[in-house]
C-alpha positions in Angstrom: -101.2 42.8 -26.9 -97.8 43.7 -27.2 -95.7 43.8 -30.2 -92.1 43.4 -29.6 -89.0 44.3 -31.8 -87.1 41.9 -34.4 -83.5 40.7 -33.0 -82.2 37.7 -33.5 -83.0 37.3 -37.0 -80.3 35.3 -38.6 -78.4 37.5 -41.4 -79.9 41.1 -40.1 -77.5 41.7 -38.0 -74.5 41.1 -40.4 -76.7 43.3 -42.7 -77.0 46.4 -40.6 -74.4 46.1 -38.3 -74.7 48.6 -35.3 -72.6 51.9 -35.0 -70.4 52.6 -32.5 -71.2 55.0 -30.4 -69.0 58.5 -31.4 -65.5 58.6 -29.4 -65.1 54.8 -29.6 -61.9 55.1 -32.4 -63.1 52.4 -34.4 -63.0 53.4 -38.6 -66.2 53.2 -40.4 -67.0 50.1 -42.0 -67.5 49.3 -45.9 -71.1 48.6 -46.5 -70.3 47.2 -49.5 -68.1 44.3 -47.8 -71.2 44.1 -45.0 -73.4 43.5 -48.0 -71.1 40.9 -49.7 -70.3 39.1 -46.8 -74.0 38.8 -46.2 -74.3 37.4 -49.8 -71.2 35.0 -49.7 -72.4 33.5 -46.6 -76.5 33.7 -48.0 -74.8 31.3 -51.2 -72.7 29.2 -49.1 -75.7 28.2 -46.5 -78.0 27.8 -49.8 -75.6 25.6 -51.1 -75.0 23.3 -48.2 -78.9 23.3 -48.1 -79.1 21.6 -51.9 -76.0 19.8 -51.1 -78.4 18.3 -47.8 -80.9 17.5 -50.4 -78.6 15.4 -52.9 -76.9 13.2 -50.2 -80.6 12.6 -48.3 -82.3 12.2 -52.0 -79.2 9.2 -52.8 -79.6 7.9 -48.8 -83.3 7.0 -49.8 -82.9 5.5 -53.3 -80.2 3.1 -51.7 -82.6 2.6 -48.7 -80.6 4.0 -45.9 -83.2 4.5 -43.8 -83.9 7.8 -44.4 -87.7 8.2 -44.6 -89.7 10.1 -47.7 -90.7 12.7 -45.1 -87.5 13.4 -44.4 -86.3 13.6 -47.7 -89.2 16.2 -49.2 -88.3 17.8 -46.2 -85.0 18.6 -47.4 -85.7 19.2 -51.4 -88.0 22.0 -50.1 -85.6 23.9 -47.4 -83.3 23.6 -50.8 -86.1 24.7 -52.6 -87.0 27.9 -50.5 -83.5 28.9 -50.1 -83.2 28.9 -53.5 -86.3 30.9 -54.5 -85.3 33.4 -51.5 -81.9 33.9 -53.0 -83.1 34.5 -56.0 -85.7 37.0 -54.9 -82.2 38.4 -53.4 -80.4 38.7 -56.4 -83.4 39.9 -59.0 -84.3 43.4 -56.3 -80.5 43.6 -56.2 -79.9 44.1 -59.9 -83.7 46.3 -60.2 -81.9 48.4 -58.1 -78.7 48.8 -59.5 -80.6 49.3 -62.7 -82.9 51.9 -61.3 -79.4 53.8 -60.1 -78.3 54.0 -63.6 -81.2 55.6 -65.5 -81.3 58.6 -62.6 -79.7 61.5 -64.6 -76.5 62.7 -63.2 
C-alpha cells in the first residue's frame, strides 16, 4: 500500500509557501501577512457560502425550482465552513494566550 503526500489542498500552499532557493534574490516574506491573507480568504469564502445558502433558501420559498436537497446541501456547507473557521479562530486565540502566559 502506497501513501502519497498531500498536494493541492486548498489553502495549504498559501499558508505554507515554499521558500525560494538560496541566491534566488527574493526577499523573505512576512509570515503574518501570509496568515492574515489566508484568514481573509477563508472569511470571504465562508461569507460567499452563507450568501449562496441564503439565496437557495429564498429560491426555495419563492418556488424558483431548487430542490430541497440542494438547499439543504448549501446550508450544511455554509454551516460546516463556519464551524471550521470558528475552530481555527479559537486555536489562534489559544495559541496567543499561551504565548502571553510564557515567562519572559
